[in-house]
C-alpha positions, 0 to 999 in steps of 0.5 A, spaced: 499 500 500 502 506 499 506 509 505 503 516 505 496 513 506 497 514 514 498 521 517 498 528 516 501 535 514 499 542 515 502 543 507 509 545 510 511 537 511 509 537 518 505 531 521 498 534 525 495 529 529 489 528 530 486 530 536 483 525 542 477 528 543 476 527 534 478 520 535 474 519 540 468 523 537 469 518 531 468 511 534 463 512 539 459 515 533 458 508 530 455 507 537 447 510 533 449 507 527 449 500 528 444 502 534 439 505 528 441 499 522 440 494 527 434 495 531 430 493 525 432 485 526 432 484 534 424 487 533 423 483 526 417 479 529 413 486 532 415 490 527 411 484 522 405 484 526 405 492 526 406 493 520 404 487 516 399 485 519 401 479 522 399 473 518 403 467 516 408 470 512 409 476 515 415 475 518 418 473 511 416 480 508 419 484 514 426 480 513 425 481 505 424 488 506 430 489 510 434 484 504 432 489 498 433 496 503 440 494 504 441 493 497 441 501 497 447 501 501 453 500 497 449 506 492 449 510 498 457 507 500 458 510 492 455 516 494 458 518 500 464 515 498 465 519 492 464 526 498 469 523 503 474 522 498 473 529 494 471 533 500 473 530 505 471 524 510 468 530 516 463 533 511 461 526 508 460 523 515 456 530 517 451 528 511 449 522 512 449 522 520 444 527 518 440 523 514 440 516 519 437 521 524 430 525 519 429 516 517 430 514 523 425 520 526 420 519 521 420 511 522 419 513 530 412 517 526 409 512 521 403 509 522 401 502 522 397 497 519 392 497 523 391 505 521 392 505 513 393 498 512 399 495 506 402 501 506 404 502 513 409 497 510 411 499 504 412 507 509 416 502 512 422 500 506 422 507 503 425 509 510 429 502 511 432 503 504 433 512 506 437 509 512 441 503 509 443 509 503 446 514 509 449 507 513 453 506 507 457 512 507 458 511 515 463 506 517 467 505 512 468 513 513 470 512 520 474 506 519 477 510 515 478 516 519 480 512 525 485 508 520 488 515 517 489 518 525 492 513 529 499 511 530 501 506 525 503 500 531 495 501 534 492 502 527 488 495 530 486 497 536 484 504 534 480 502 528 477 496 532 473 500 536 469 502 530 467 495 530 467 495 538 463 501 538 457 499 533 457 492 539 455 497 544 450 499 538 448 493 538 447 492 545 444 498 546 438 495 541 437 489 543 438 492 550 433 496 549 428 492 545 428 486 551 426 492 556 420 495 551 418 487 549 418 484 557 415 490 560 408 492 557 403 486 554 402 486 547 396 490 546 401 496 548 407 493 545 403 493 538 400 500 539 405 504 541 410 501 546 416 499 537 416 507 538 420 508 544 427 504 542 426 509 534 425 515 538 431 513 542 435 513 536 433 518 533 435 522 538 442 519 540 443 521 532 442 529 533 447 529 539 453 526 534 451 530 529 453 536 533 459 533 536 461 531 528 460 539 527 466 540 532 470 534 528 477 536 524 478 533 518 482 526 517 490 528 516 490 523 510 485 528 506 489 534 508 495 531 505 492 530 499 490 536 498 496 540 500 499 536 495 495 536 490 493 528 489 485 529 490 483 524 486 478 528 481 474 521 480 475 517 486 471 512 482 475 512 477 480 512 480 479 507 486 476 501 479 482 502 474 488 503 480 487 497 486 481 491 483 485 486 486 485 490 494 478 491 492 477 483 490 481 482 497 476 487 501 470 483 498 472 477 500 474 479 506 467 483 508 463 476 505 465 473 511 465 478 516 458 480 513 455 473 514 458 471 521 456 478 525 447 478 520 446 471 521 451 469 527 449 475 530 442 479 529 438 474 525 439 469 532 434 472 536 428 471 530 432 464 529 431 463 536 423 465 536 422 461 529 424 454 531 421 455 538 427 455 542 425 462 545 419 466 546 421 474 544 423 477 551 427 471 553 431 471 545 433 478 545 435 477 553 440 472 551 443 476 545 444 483 550 448 477 554 452 475 547 453 482 544 456 483 552 461 478 550 463 481 543 463 489 545 469 485 549 473 481 544 473 485 539 479 491 541 482 484 544 482 482 536 484 488 534 490 489 538 492 482 537 493 484 529 498 489 531 502 485 534 501 478 531 499 482 524 492 481 519 494 475 516 495 470 521 487 473 524 484 473 519 486 465 517 486 463 524 478 466 525 477 463 517 477 456 520 473 458 526 467 460 521 468 453 518 467 449 524 464 452 529 458 455 526 453 449 524 455 447 532 452 452 535 447 454 531 444 446 533 446 448 540 442 453 540 436 449 536 436 443 541 440 444 547 438 447 554 438 454 556 445 455 557 448 451 551 444 456 547 448 461 551 454 458 550 452 457 542 450 464 541 456 467 545 461 463 541 458 465 535 458 473 536 465 472 538 467 469 531 462 474 529 466 480 533 473 477 532 473 477 523 470 485 523 475 487 528 481 485 523 476 486 518 475 493 519 483 495 518 485 489 514 480 492 508 483 499 509 489 497 509 489 494 503 488 501 499 491 507 499 489 513 501 488 517 495 480 514 492 480 509 500 472 510 500 470 509 494 474 503 494 472 501 500 464 502 497 466 498 491 468 492 495 467 491 502 461 494 502 457 491 496 459 485 499 456 486 506 450 487 502 449 481 499 452 477 505 450 481 511 442 484 508 440 478 504 442 472 509 438 472 514 432 472 510 435 467 505 436 462 513 429 463 515 427 461 508 431 454 508 429 453 515 422 453 513 423 449 506 428 444 510 425 444 517 433 443 518 435 448 524 443 448 523 442 451 516 444 458 518 451 456 521 452 451 514 451 457 510 457 462 514 462 455 514 461 455 506 463 461 506 469 461 511 471 455 507 471 459 499 474 465 503 480 461 507 486 459 500 484 467 499 486 468 506 493 464 506 495 468 500 493 476 502 499 480 503 501 482 510 498 490 511 499 491 518 505 496 518 513 492 520 509 485 519 509 485 511 
């Protein structure tokens, strides 16, 4: 990769580090992003009743809405990536968070199926598309900002904080969902209680938007501006010069996405769908799993600084090939404690892939056109292996009655991608 990709300049050759305050705002802001986005999956069974009537096919309709809306994420990544590569990371992150705040508030105020019939489901779908479009620019922008502002020897730890913070957002989403579902009867929940988590998300998004307005620009973008290397056409620049890096980023993100969305956020719906436990207990179990992920993610990020990205990716790839089918079987057929163990181990696997994947995909690309390259590779893979896979897993379970299908999906992706991990160039400074 381009050795100039990290560090900034004031125009006279003096490196200007990013302040700790700006780094903290960037790292913590993914809490809101992932709270807002995963909330839909954690409340899938509730939303299927509220917006799709609760009929036999309503759960499939709700998951299909998530999957189709998710396809907007690569488009958002390309649009916001262009803004970030051409006009600065800070401006891009302000625009994407403003759009997320608007979408979350509008969702909280939506009329339900009981009031306007099928139109309620369509309105929810359109707002999910808007949210997915905004999220497309969020995560890659934050990862790039943290990577570009971090000391070389701590890139893994600091960049993984975006993953860890996103897990905090997921924890807040599943935790608040669990409290709301458990604290009221179904009539109150379906009538107005479901709005509470979305209103909380909108308020958090506005707070982060205000905080982001005080952030400094990325030193990497400042360097490009000072040296006149800002690409006029970032997407063309990335597509023509870094195809190999984009393909490798796609592969890393494919495993990270399916382990996260099938192995973490789909789990409450899975447990309810196979009759293993009710909504409240399934959400409580997933809350515990989310705490485990938050603990694991920075540890794996720091470990990748010491050992390199490639060995960690190989290890999590092997784990993805061997463990998931057994863990889904434990959740479906075992006792409560066995189900908890399965959910926690799956969540830790997903967190580990996300931790090392975040820094590795960004390091594969130089600073010029980095966000556009991540949009073409990592975000496109997330749309396919993240947004679609919960729906595919659910349909396959319905069709086959085979509860370990989600684990088989994760294992298949891991087996296909493992050979690429073996040939992956090391990107950690001093480890190549």
